[in-house]
C-alpha positions, -999 to +999 in steps of 0.1 A: -453-063+183-461-053+147-498-038+145-518-050+116-526-023+092-565-018+089-582-027+058-598+001+039-627+000+012-630+024-016-664+042-021-673+065-052-696+092-040-719+109-067-723+143-053-751+169-064-727+201-067-756+228-063-771+209-034-740+199-018-754+165-008-746+129-022-770+112-047-756+077-047-727+057-039-707+031-061-690+003-043-675-031-049-683-065-035-662-059-004-686-032+010-717-052-003-704-084+016-704-061+049-738-048+042-751-083+035-735-095+069-748-085+103-746-049+103-780-041+086-800-017+109-788-038+141-776-008+159-810+009+160-825-024+169-799-031+196-806+002+213-844-003+212-839-035+231-813-022+256-839+004+265-867-021+274-871-030+308-864-066+321-901-071+334-912-067+296-891-100+289-907-134+287-881-147+313-853-129+329-824-139+308-839-130+275-826-093+274-792-106+280-797-132+251-809-104+228-783-079+235-755-103+235-766-115+197-746-142+180-733-141+146-744-173+129-715-172+104-684-160+125-660-182+104-672-163+071-672-130+087-636-133+099-627-132+062-645-098+054-623-072+044-638-052+073-650-075+100-675-055+121-682-086+142-651-097+156-663-105+191-675-140+189-644-163+185-650-182+219-675-208+222-680-239+247-683-276+239-707-298+258-687-320+282-708-352+273-713-349+234-704-328+203-727-299+206-713-265+210-729-230+225-718-195+230-726-195+267-708-211+293-723-237+319-757-239+301-772-272+302-772-292+270-801-312+258-780-343+264-780-331+302-740-323+300-728-288+306-711-264+279-681-257+299-651-266+274-638-234+260-628-235+223-619-206+200-627-203+161-595-209+141-579-177+127-576-195+093-607-198+075-594-216+043-623-242+041-652-215+046-648-198+012-630-206-020-632-170-033-619-136-020-654-124-014-675-139+011-714-135+005-714-120-031-700-129-067-667-112-075-666-084-100-698-068-094-702-033-086-731-019-066-752+015-064-768+028-032-791+058-033-797+083-006-829+064+000-809+033+008-821+015-025-792-011-038-790-020-074-764-036-094-742-009-112-747+000-147-752+029-168-788+025-169-794+019-134-772+050-126-793+071-149-826+058-134-815+064-099-803+100-106-838+106-124-855+092-095-840+119-072-847+148-098-813+151-114-816+160-150-784+179-155-757+152-152-733+183-151-741+187-117-726+156-106-694+156-088-674+123-083-656+119-050-633+088-039-634+080-002-617+051+017-634+039+047-625+014+075-644-002+104-649+030+124-667+045+093-688+018+085-700+016+121 
C-alpha cells in the first residue's frame, strides 16, 4: 500500500537577530484556512473541560459531549491542505426519517433511533469551487508574537515591527519553514 505524502505549508519567519526571537510570521491562505477552522485555542479549552469533575456537569453525559466535540464543517475541513480534524467521517442516520447525528442509538425527535452508520464521502467536489476553503486566494497574512493577524502589506509589516520596538530593520532575518500536521498541533 502506498502511503500518502503529508502536505506541508510554507511559513516565512521574521526573526530579531539580536534577541533571537521571532517578531512576525508571514503565511498564505492555506495556513489561514487552518486557523479559521477548528483549531483556535481549542486544545487549552479541551484540557480545562477534561479536568472538570462529572458532578460539575448539568447531566451525566455533558462532559462526554463536550470532550467529543463535533466539527460543523467536516466536508470543508477534508479539503484543508493540512486537516487537523479528520476524526469525524462517520455519522448515523435516523431509521425513520432523514435526520443525521454523530452519536449512535440516540433518540431522534421523530422517535426513531440514529442507528444507520454512514460515512462522509472522500471527495468534496461540491463543497468548494476553489482550492482554498475559508479564505480568498492570493492573500498573505502576518501574525505577530502577540497573535495579532493582519493582511500582509508593507505598511502593516512596518507597523507590526514598530509595535514590538523594532526600529532597525537590519536586525530582521528571514527564515522559511515548512510545517505539517504535527507542527501545527
